[in-house]
VEXFI-392891 format. One record per residue (C-alpha): residue number from 0; residue in one letter; chain; x, y, z. Coordinates in steps of 0.001 Angstrom, whole numbers, plus 500000, padded with zeros to 6 digits. Layout:
BEGIN
NUM|A|A|X|Y|Z $
...
This chain:
BEGIN
0|M|A|809564|195847|605600 $
1|C|A|812793|193855|605637 $
2|E|A|813118|190474|607322 $
3|M|A|816476|188989|608184 $
4|G|A|816018|185544|609645 $
5|A|A|813137|185661|612097 $
6|I|A|813585|189326|613005 $
7|P|A|811280|191728|611134 $
8|L|A|813059|195032|610565 $
9|R|A|811074|198085|609506 $
10|N|A|812748|200427|607011 $
11|A|A|815932|198377|607046 $
12|E|A|816340|197381|603416 $
13|W|A|819702|199144|603609 $
14|L|A|820801|196546|606162 $
15|A|A|819858|193653|603887 $
16|D|A|821719|195357|601039 $
17|A|A|824797|195899|603237 $
18|V|A|824779|192260|604360 $
19|A|A|824471|191137|600719 $
20|V|A|827451|193300|599727 $
21|L|A|829487|191997|602666 $
22|H|A|828576|188421|601755 $
23|G|A|829587|188985|598128 $
24|A|A|832969|190355|599153 $
25|Y|A|833705|187869|601927 $
26|A|A|832490|184721|600150 $
27|H|A|835535|184792|597845 $
28|I|A|838124|184904|600618 $
29|H|A|836338|182811|603255 $
30|P|A|837571|179362|602099 $
31|Y|A|841187|180511|602025 $
32|M|A|840932|182210|605418 $
33|A|A|839324|179049|606812 $
34|V|A|842203|176910|605500 $
35|A|A|844772|179283|607020 $
36|L|A|842955|179346|610367 $
37|C|A|842571|175560|610420 $
38|L|A|846253|175007|609673 $
39|A|A|847373|177559|612268 $
40|G|A|844887|176324|614872 $
41|T|A|845817|172691|614342 $
42|A|A|849525|173479|614668 $
43|M|A|849009|175567|617809 $
44|N|A|846786|172956|619426 $
45|A|A|849354|170256|618586 $
46|V|A|852017|172326|620351 $
47|T|A|849626|172721|623293 $
48|V|A|849198|168942|623514 $
49|V|A|852966|168375|623333 $
50|V|A|853641|170931|626078 $
51|L|A|850799|169851|628385 $
52|T|A|851697|166150|628192 $
53|R|A|855257|166651|629443 $
54|P|A|855766|164933|632810 $
55|S|A|856441|168232|634592 $
56|M|A|853174|169681|633259 $
57|L|A|850816|166879|634289 $
58|S|A|847953|168255|636350 $
59|P|A|844170|167886|636341 $
60|I|A|843595|171265|634699 $
61|N|A|846241|170611|632054 $
62|A|A|844687|167213|631313 $
63|I|A|841360|168909|630584 $
64|L|A|843067|171605|628510 $
65|C|A|844817|168824|626576 $
66|A|A|841460|167113|625929 $
67|V|A|840029|170426|624678 $
68|A|A|843032|170848|622360 $
69|I|A|842599|167303|620984 $
70|C|A|838899|167941|620310 $
71|D|A|839817|171167|618522 $
72|I|A|842515|169445|616446 $
73|L|A|840000|166850|615261 $
74|V|A|837364|169500|614469 $
75|M|A|839810|171695|612555 $
76|T|A|841224|168756|610620 $
77|S|A|837742|167746|609513 $
78|V|A|836839|171343|608645 $
79|L|A|840095|171670|606687 $
80|V|A|839241|168640|604538 $
81|F|A|835656|169881|604079 $
82|V|A|836644|173421|603096 $
83|Y|A|839440|172342|600798 $
84|H|A|837363|169740|598986 $
85|F|A|833912|171320|598804 $
86|L|A|834681|175058|598827 $
87|I|A|838002|175231|596993 $
88|S|A|838552|172116|594874 $
89|A|A|835100|170952|593837 $
90|S|A|833491|174378|593627 $
91|F|A|835490|175258|590506 $
92|R|A|834720|172027|588665 $
93|C|A|831557|170259|587620 $
94|D|A|832888|166766|588167 $
95|P|A|830333|164312|589622 $
96|D|A|833208|162421|591265 $
97|D|A|833615|165396|593606 $
98|Y|A|830228|164516|595074 $
99|D|A|830312|160707|595010 $
100|R|A|829258|158297|597747 $
101|M|A|832572|158522|599600 $
102|W|A|832305|162315|599883 $
103|A|A|828671|162034|600934 $
104|Y|A|829710|159717|603765 $
105|F|A|832553|162064|604660 $
106|L|A|830117|164978|604815 $
107|F|A|827799|162956|607064 $
108|A|A|830660|161953|609380 $
109|H|A|832042|165504|609329 $
110|S|A|828725|167067|610307 $
111|Q|A|828199|164629|613175 $
112|S|A|831758|164544|614510 $
113|T|A|832222|168315|614486 $
114|V|A|829022|168803|616498 $
115|I|A|830033|166128|619019 $
116|L|A|833654|167240|619371 $
117|H|A|832845|170944|619544 $
118|A|A|830147|170348|622173 $
119|T|A|832580|168174|624138 $
120|S|A|835135|170981|624033 $
121|I|A|832533|173452|625318 $
122|W|A|831424|171171|628168 $
123|L|A|835038|170547|629173 $
124|T|A|835479|174320|629366 $
125|V|A|832423|174457|631641 $
126|L|A|834066|171737|633739 $
127|L|A|837193|173898|634029 $
128|A|A|835054|176718|635401 $
129|Q|A|833414|174366|637907 $
130|I|A|836800|173092|639086 $
131|R|A|837946|176681|639513 $
132|V|A|834897|177521|641654 $
133|Y|A|835367|174350|643710 $
134|T|A|839061|175089|644210 $
135|I|A|838367|178656|645325 $
136|R|A|835749|177449|647805 $
137|R|A|838177|174892|649264 $
138|A|A|841069|177372|649423 $
139|T|A|840180|178335|652989 $
140|T|A|840763|174784|654256 $
141|G|A|844323|174613|652988 $
142|P|A|845997|173270|649868 $
143|S|A|844589|170054|648484 $
144|E|A|844161|168329|645166 $
145|A|A|840433|168481|644384 $
146|I|A|840650|166076|641454 $
147|T|A|843410|163878|640054 $
148|A|A|844894|164064|636572 $
149|R|A|843778|160489|635937 $
150|A|A|840199|161297|636958 $
151|T|A|840083|164210|634520 $
152|G|A|840879|161837|631657 $
153|G|A|837915|159714|632687 $
154|I|A|835730|162796|633021 $
155|A|A|836731|163928|629520 $
156|L|A|835881|160492|628107 $
157|V|A|832539|160399|629933 $
158|T|A|831774|163910|628641 $
159|L|A|832471|162768|625073 $
160|C|A|830217|159715|625506 $
161|V|A|827360|161740|627009 $
162|V|A|827568|164319|624215 $
163|A|A|827584|161511|621627 $
164|L|A|824497|159960|623249 $
165|V|A|822706|163306|623297 $
166|N|A|823570|163657|619588 $
167|I|A|821766|160412|618632 $
168|P|A|818531|162197|617540 $
169|N|A|820594|164479|615293 $
170|F|A|822455|161455|613941 $
171|M|A|819202|159650|613143 $
172|T|A|817762|162694|611352 $
173|F|A|820155|162390|608421 $
174|E|A|821001|159593|606033 $
175|V|A|823063|159140|602903 $
176|S|A|821104|157717|599995 $
177|F|A|821725|157408|596270 $
């Protein structure tokens, strides 16, 4: 019997073998693909922020989309540094300086910030869906602004703070020690 994760699979050794072969092939190109995706994603999100912050583009929905793009820029920048250092640079050397205290603190900050920022991005997307539902429901009463652009900035900040507070147990689980 084959077990992949928590799922027992009967007569599926072939699947484990196929996954191992795929992993062996993909592991070599993954860091480079991740760098390319992070660079492209960061550039595209930066363009999104520039476009959505133009005076003619200011709207509540665009403010939330801008906040999502900023979260994604920060996540991808952190992932870019992580992948380049740990999976490309340091993986080919055996230099203890590649894993010193500074990099340990970076890894700690990276793991926490990416969880918080990615979760914030997801919850802001949920907020977009809620605004859409609310707007559709109010459409029968005539045109109106359901929420202001300024309020969406506050909502995005509150969302970030709530996600950070919810992340406190995760934050307290890990520590850097030497």
